[in-house]
N, C-alpha and C positions, 0 to 999 in steps of 0.2 A: 287678624294680624296684630291690632293694637292690644288685644287681650293677651296675646302671647308675649309681646314685649313687656307688658306690665308684670306678667308672671315672672319673666326672666329677671326684671329689675328687682322685684321683691325677693326672689330667690337669691340674687347676688348679694343683697344686703344681708340676707340670712346667713350666707356663707361667711361674711366678715364678722358676724356676731356670734355664731354658734358653730359647734362641730357636729351637728346632727346629720341626718341623711339628706342628700341633695338629689333631686330627680328632674331631668330635663326631657321633655317630650316634643318630638317633631312629627307632624302628620302631613302627608302629601295628598294629592288629589286621588291617588289610587288606593287610599285607605290603609296603606302599609304604615305601621308605626314603629319607630326605632327608639327604644328607651335605654338610656345608659344610667345606671345607678351605682354610686360609689358609697359603700357603707363602712364607716369606721367608728370606733369607740373613742370617746374623748378622754376617759379617765382609766381605761384598762387596756390590756394587751390583746386587742382584737385582730382580725385579719381582713384584708380587702378582698372584695369580690367584684368581678366584672360581669354584668348581666347584659346579654344581647337578646332582644326579643322582637318578634314580629307577630302578626295576627295568628300565625300558626302555633305560637308557643314561645317559651323562653329557654335559653341555654345559659347555665351559670357555671363559670370556671373560677376557681380560686387561683391565687398566685402560685401555690404549690403545684396545682394541676398543670398550669401552663409551663412551669419549669420542668416538670416531669415529661411533658410532651416534647419539649425542646430536646431534652436529654435523649429521649427515645429516637427522635429524628436524627440526631447526631450519631448515635450508635448505629442506626440503620445505614446512614451514609458511609460510615467507616467500613461497615461490612461489605457494601457494594463496591467500595474502592478496593478492598482486599480481593474480592472476587474478580474484578476487572484486571488487577495486576496479575493474578494467577492465570487467567485466560490468556493474557498477552504473553506471559512467559511460556505457556504451553504452545501457543501458536508459533512463537519464535523457534522453539525446539523442533516442532514438526516440520517447519520450513527447512531447517538445517538438515534434518534427516532426509527430506525429499531431495534436497540439493545433492547430498552425498550419494544418494541412490542413483542419481542421474550422471554420475561420472563413469564413462565407458571402462569396462574391464578388459582384460587382455583378449577375451574371446568375442568381444563385440565387433560389429561391422566397422565402426570408425577406427578401432585399434588395429584390426586386421589390415585395413586399407593403408593405414599409416606405416605399418611394419613392412608391407610389400613395397611401398614407395621408398622407404628408407634403405631397404636391401638393394634395390635396383638403381639408386641414385649414383651419379658419377661425381667426380671431384670438380668438374667444370661443365658448363652448359653445352648441350649437344644441339639445342634448338628445337627439341621435341617434347617440351613440357606437357602439352595436351595429351600426347600419346602415353607418356609415363604415368601421369595422374589418372587418366582414364582406365588404364589397365589395372592400376592399384585399386580403384574403386570397384571395378567389375569383379576382380578376384575376391572381394569381400562380400559380394552378393548384391551390390547395387545394380539396378537394371535401368538402362536408358539407351537412347540412340546416340552414337558417337558424333562429335562435331569436328570439322576440320581445323577450326581455330579455337584457341583457349578462351577468348573473351565470350564466345558464344555459349559456354556452359552457364553463364549468368544471364546474358541477354535473351537467349532463346527459352529460358525456363527449364533447362535440362536438369540442373541440380534440384530445383524445386520438384520436378516430376520424379526424381530419384528418391525423394524423401528428405531433402534438406530444407532448412529455414534460414532466411537471411537474418542476421543479427547485427548488433552494433559493432563497428570496428573497434570500439573502446572496450569491448568485453574481453577479459583475459582469455587467451586461447587455451583450448584443451585438445587432447589427442583426437585426431580425425577431422578437425576443422579445416575447411577449404577456403582459400582466398583466390579471388579472380580479379586480375587487373584489367581495366578497360584498354581498348586499343587506342593507339595514337598514330599520328602521321609517320613517326619514326618506327613504331612497332605495331604494324597493322593487325597482328594476330593476338595482341595482348599477352597475358601470362596467367598460368594457374599453378597452384601449389597446395601442399597439405602439411599439417602440423603433426609431427611424429612424437610429441611429448617433450622433445629436447630442442627442436628447431624446425625450420621450414624447409621442405624438400620438394623438388619437382622432378626434372630429369637430372638435377644435380643438388648437392647439399648446399643450401644457401647460408650466408653468414648472418643475415638478418631477414626480417619479414619482407623487405623490398629487395628485389634483384637489381634494381636500378639505382642510379644516383639521382638526387633531386626528389621532388614530390610528384606522385602519380595517384590517381583515383582508383579505388578498388572496393569490392564488397566482400563481406565475410559470411560464410555459410556453415551451419552446424546440423548434424543429423537431428531431425525433428523429435526423435525419441528422447533426446538429451537436452531439450529446451524445456524450461520449467512448466509453462502452461500457455494457453492461448493469449492471455493478457500480457505475459512477458514477451511473446512473439510480437504483439502489436507495439509494445514499447520499444523493442529492439529495432523494428522496422522504422518507426518514427524517428529514432535517434540516428539511424543509418542514412536517412534520406535528407 
């Protein structure tokens, strides 16, 4: 250790007095040696080199080589960034295409059910919303066991068995969506309705999504074929509950 300090002291004095080569050696118990040498010319235009060595050999890099490596890494990073932006754009486009392909056309079951309900709807309520919406759904090909009360189409899992998925109430409605209102003490049968593309209809054409005044709880259902994917269904369910 004393010898190493002496060498460093002498070398330090040499640095102050000369511009020659300086070499510092550190050796640990595991016999690995790290040597750093900086070579520069005092009276001519030389170049600096950084030498990193171990017992297995030495690697020499000039400043120009290091600059070139940095430039190469920068160019590679920019290329990856461009590829990522391209993939993101493509994914966004494909999602838009998938979403547009999931809008029911006029011959789809949701559209047929909505059209049937719209044609049969009265100007005022008759008190038979469950019967009217049930017939509309069955005429479009949905299969299920009828329920006596409107709220039971949600509580008994009837709509789920018919192929519907519960989605968030905040989701913009599309043709064929079904809304089921919970029962209350004043309305023991609840209420059920369907969206025909222009508004909500049940046994009558409603002025808004709610046939009641005030706030009432309800769930929204959509034909599962027109829900994006399983992950979206999970998100919709979590948001709705």
